[in-house]
Each structure stands twice: as C-alpha cells, then as structure tokens.
N, C-alpha and C positions, 0 to 999 in steps of 0.2 A: 243611398235607394233603400225604400222601406222593402219589408218582406211581400207587402202587396202587390208591388210594383215588380215582383219576379217573373219573370216569362214561363212559361209552361216547361219550354225544353230547357230552362235554366236552375243551376242548383249553386246555393248558396256558398260562400266560399270556403266557410268551415267545413261545410261538407263535401266538398270536392276536394280535399286535402286529402293525400293518406294517410291512412291508421301509420303508428311507429311497427306493429305487426306485420303490416303487408310487404311485400317482397315483389318489386318493380320488374326486377331483372329476370327473364324467364329460366335460363340455365341455373339461376342461383335456388329458383323456387324450385325446379327438379329434385335438385340435391336437399333442399329441407323436406320435400317430400319422402324422399328414399331414407333421410336419416329417421324422420317419424316413422316408418315402417319398421325400420331394423330397432327402434327404441322400445316399438310396441310389441314386435316380437320379443325381444328380450323380457318386457313386462309379463308378458304372457308365459313366457318359459318358467320365470321366477313363481308364477301363481301355481302353473303345474306343479313345480316342488313343492311349493309350501303345501297345497292340497291333494298332495300325493296319496296319502293314505287313504282320505276319502275317495278319491278316484278310482283308488284299487279296490274299494269296497263296491262302489258304484260297478266297474267292471266284473266283480265278483256277483252281482247281481244278474248281470247279463248273461253270465256263463251258466248260472242257474237257470235261467229262463229258457234258454238254448236246452237244456235238458229236460224242462217240462215240454216245451214247445214238440223237440223230439219223440218224446213218450206220445202226446195226444195226436201227433201224426201215424205215429205205430201203432195207437191204437184205432184209430179210424181206417187202414185197411182192415179191420176186421169185425167194427162195431158202426153201423151207420147212425151214431147219434152225434149232436151238435158239439161244437169246439169246447165249450164252457163245460159241460157234461164230463168229455174226455178230461180236461185238465181237472176235474175234481177227483176224478177215479184216479191218476197218477198221484195227484197228492196224497189220496186215500193211501193207497198201494205202498208210497213211501214210509208213511205214519203207522201203517200196520207191521212194517218190515222191522223198523225201528223198535214199536212196542215189544215185536216177537224177539228181537237180538235180544233187548236189554232185557226181559223178562226169563227166557229160557239159557242165555248164555252169559247173563249179567255177572252174577256170582262168580262162574267158574273162570271166566276170562279176570274177573277183579282179582281173584287169590292168586291165579298163576301171575298177573302184572306186578303184584308184591313179591312173590318169590323170584323173577327175572333178574331183577340186580345183583341180587347175591350169587345166582348160578353166574352169571356173567362175569362178576370180579373172581370167581373161584377159578373160572376157567382162564380168565387172563394170568392169574398167577400161576398154575400149572404149566400154561404156555413159556412163561417166563421161567420158571425151574427148569422144563425140559431144554430149552435154548441154553441155560447154564449148563446143564448137565453134559451137553453135547460140545461143549469147549466155547459157547460162544458169551462172550462177553455182553451180558446186559446188566446194566446197573438199574434197581429198582427206582432211584432216584433218578436218573435222568428220564426212564419211561414216566414217570410222575410228571416230569416237566414238560414233556411231549403231549402227553394228556392232555395237561392246562391248557398248552397253545392251542390245540385243536378245537377244546372247549372254547377258548376265546376266539377263535377263527368262526365259531358257528353261534356266537352268541346270540344274536337277534333269533336263531331259530330256535334255542333252549329258553330264551325269555318267552318267545310266543307259546311253545309247549307247558311254560309253568304259569303264564298268566291265563289260566283257565276261565276265569269269569269274563276277562276281556274277551278272549276266542269264541266264548259262546254268545256274547253279547255282538262281535262280528257276525258270527254265522246267522245270528237270527236276523241281522240287518241285511245281510245277502239274501236270506230266504224270502223277507217280505218284498224287498225289491225286485227280488226274481219272480215272485207271484202276480206281482203288479204289472210286471213288462209282458210277462207272457200272458194275462187276460186279455190286454188290448195292445198288441204290439205297433198296431199302426197308427195309434195317436201318439206315439212317441215318434213315430220316423216321419208323421204330419209335422209336428213340432219342430223338428229339425230342420225338416226342407223348407217350411216357412221362413226360415231365419237365413235360405239361400237364394239367388237371382233365379227366376223361375226356369231359364234356359240350363241352368246347372240340376235341377230335380231331377229329370229322368236318369242323369247320371249317377247322382246320388242315389236313387232308389235302387238301381243296377247293382251298384257298388253293397249295398246292404244285404240285399238278397244273396248275393255271392258268397258274403262274411256270415250271413244266417246258414247258408248252407254248411259250407265249410266246418264251420263250429257244430253244427250239429254231428254231420258224420265224425269230427272228431272225437266230440265227446262219448260218441256212442261206441266208437273204438275204444276209448279208453274204460270206460264203464264194463266192457266184453272183456276188456284184458283182466281187468279188477278182478271181476266175477270167476272167470276161470283161474287166474294165478291162486286167488285167494281159497276157492273149494277146492282144487285141487291138492293143493300144497296140503291144507288141512286133514283131507284123508286119506293122502299118501303117508303123511307121518302119523296119524292116528292108528294106522292099519300096521305099524311097525312098533307101535308102543313108545314113539318119541315124545317126553314130557312137554306140556304145554303146547300141544298141536293145535287145541282151539285159539289159542292167543298166536302163535304163530301163522297161522292161516290168514286169520284178523288183519295182522300188522302186514303179511304180505298181500293182500288184496288193496289195503289202504295204501300202503306206500308205492303199489303200482301205478297210484294217478300221478306220481313225479318221476317221469324218463329219464332214464340214465343216472339217477340219483337213488331211487328207491329200492331197486333191486338189488344192489351191493348191500345195502343196509340190511334189509329182510334178509338177505343167504347169510352176512356176519352171525345175524343174530342165531340164524338156523343153524347154522356149523355148529357153534358155542354151545348151544343148548345139545343139539344130537352128540358131541364128545363129551359132554358129561356124563352119557350114558353107556359111553366106552368107545372103542376105536369102531367097530363094526356100525354101530349107530351113528356116528359121525360120517362115516364113510358114505351110508345110506343117504342121510341129509344132504352131503354134497350132491350126490348123484341126483337126487329129487328137484336139488335146486337146477340143475343144469339143464334135467328134461323140461321142467316149467318152465324156465325163460326160455328153451330152444323152442318148444310150442309155440310162446307168445312171440318170440323174435320172427319166426320163420313161417307162421302161418296167420297169426290175428294180426301183427303187426303190418306186413305186407297187403294183407287183405283189404284192411282199414285205409291203409296210405294212399290206393288207387284213387280213393273218392274223397280224400281229403288234401289240403295244401302237403305238399312234401318237403319237409323242415330237414337242412343238415342238422345232424346229432351234435357236432359241436357250437353251433350256432345257437341250439337251444340249452346245452350245457352252459355256455356263456351267460345267456341271460339269466337263466336260475340260479348262477353264483350272484350275479348283480342285483336281482331284484329279492334274492334270499337274505344278502346284507343288510338291503334295505326295508324290506316288508316281513322278513320272517318266512314262516310257514303259508301265510297267503300269498307272499312272492313267488314263493316258489311252486305252489299249487298253478297259480294262475299265467307262469313266464308262457308257459307253452301255446295257451290260446291265445295269447298277446300278441306273441312272435309273428303267429298265423294269421291273426289280423291284418298285424302292418307288412306281411306278406303281399297280401291280398291287395290293399291297398296301393303298394307300391307298382304291382303289376297292372291293376287297373289306368293308374298315371301313364304307367309306358305304354299300355296298349291304344291310349288317348294321344298321347303324343304320337305314336307311330302311325295313328290313322290321321290325324290332322297331318304330319310330314308328307302323306302319302297324299292327300288331297291337294296340298299346294304342288307337288310334282304333277300331279295329272292335269291341274289349271294352268300348271307353266305350260306342258307340252301342249294340250289345247289350244294356247295363246300362241305358241309358236307355230302349230300348223294351220293356224287362220291366217 
C-alpha cells in the first residue's frame, strides 16, 4: 500500500516501531528517570566545584550589595530622597573614608607595618629564651619546624595575602557586582523567579526577602563590631603609648570581620608588641584585649544576634576552616554569611514541609469526620 492510501488514523510501519532509546516498561522507565536525575545532580555538583571561585566572587558581590542596601535604608530614615541618590551617598561616603584613611594614616601605618615583623620575631626569640631560662627544653629547630607546619596549614591564606594584585582585582569585581545588584535588586530577583514554576515564585520571593533582611542585619552588626573594636583598641593603646597603636587598631578592626579567628590573631599581635615595651605595657595590652572582646561579645554580638540568624560558633568555625583552605581570605570572610544563608534556606524548607504535613492531617481529619 502506498502512502497515498494510508488512512488518517494509520501510521506507517517504520514510524509505528519504537525507537531503540524508548523504554516500554513503566518500572524500568521510572528507574531510568531516577538515574538521569542523579547523574544531573552529580554533573551540577561537578560544575559548582569547577566554578567555585567565580561563585564565591559573585556571593561576595551579593554581600557587598547588602552592605550598600543597608546603608541606603538607614539613610532613608533621615533623608527623604530617592533610593538611587541614597546609594550614591553611601558609595561617596565609602570612597571619602578610604581617601581620608589613605591620606592621613597611610604613611604612618605603612611605616609601622614595615617594623612589625622584626618586632614580632624579636619577641618570639625572647619568649623562647625565657622558657629555656626557666628549665623548659625548647629547641629552636623544633620551633622552626612547628612554625613551618603551621605556615603550610594556612598556605592558602598566606598566598591570598601575598597575591596583592589578584586580591585587588577580586575586590574590584566584588565592588562592581555589588553596585549593579544594589542598584536594581528586583531585576535579578525577577530573573531568578522567571526560571521557576509560577506556583514556586511567591515562596522564592519570601525566602529571598528573609535572606536579605538577615544578611543586612548580620553585616550591620559585623561592621559595628569592627568599628568599635578598631577605634577602642587604637585609642586605648595610643593613650598608654603602645608602639604601632594605629596599625594595631586597624588590624583589630579588619580582623573583627572574621569571627572566632580574627580576635585571637589580633590579640596575639597586640600582646607581642606590648611586651616589646616592657612587662607593664604587655599586661596593659592584655587588659585592653580582654575589655574590648568582653564588650563586643557581651553587648554588640548579643544585640545583633537577636535580629539575625543564630549561628553556632563551632559551625561557623568549621565553615571558616573549610572555606579558608579552599578559597583563602575570601572564603574566611564569606563563610559566616554563606552559612547563615544556607541555614535560612533549610529553615524555609522545613517550614514548608511542616505546613504541608499539617495540611494533609487537616484534610484527613475532615475526610474522616465527613
């Protein structure tokens, strides 16, 4: 029979045959779909690992955008102007602060930074000599080996600090991304929502809103803590005549952005520099460190924690260790916000599952009553 004589409901024999790729058995087809999903998830995970560094830079831009947005919202409480003008003012204040810091304190801090390594090394040698003088068998060669092992353990961090040009490029990209996102956040939110089913978009909007709110609060508290610790430490050390007070205050403020890790590092530097001026000055530096950290830990952190995500310190520290090894300084700085966002996402998923379970129970109860 020719094709001209095929009826409307008939299909040519060649077209009616199943393709070699078709799976006729329903159970086997379901298993194949499951396998395809798992393979797709594995491929997606591989892509995430491969593009991990760019993804961290993008997340850094989101964090910077949250800072800009928080500052614009804060200005909105006192200045009845448009959001665009408030964002420009926030950026202008930031640039002016950097110019002021570089112009008035740049030379002084640069000179102090050049002197600090020699002072720290001299203090470590004094500590070793004191220990050996009190009967402690401290081998300088073993100490050097321990220091080398510690250095290898924080290799990514030291490499990140050494790669100044790469760090500046990363900061520039983060700043540009943050400005773009802060100017039109709804544009990117609509783009993400467009890729989801219509019924999922309200859930996404509420989740992103909660994330943005918590991120703004978290960063506001972090910046407040940095300012309080840096300024208070610098003033207290300068009042007693501690060498490099300005540099120590700046390092304390910057390292305060790294919870659990930054404070011990800045405190150790402060104490080493303090004992270079005598025992009394060293004890004074210890007292300053304790007072500043006590105020930050018992006043600022609890005040901010009430309005943000409550994160377990061990969880944050573990995330910092992992991200620090993987991404260096950038991973250390972004570990806390990233963990907070993941926690909010899991909480939202748990709330949704709980609401669905309660709805099923109510429906079952109403069906049984009828």
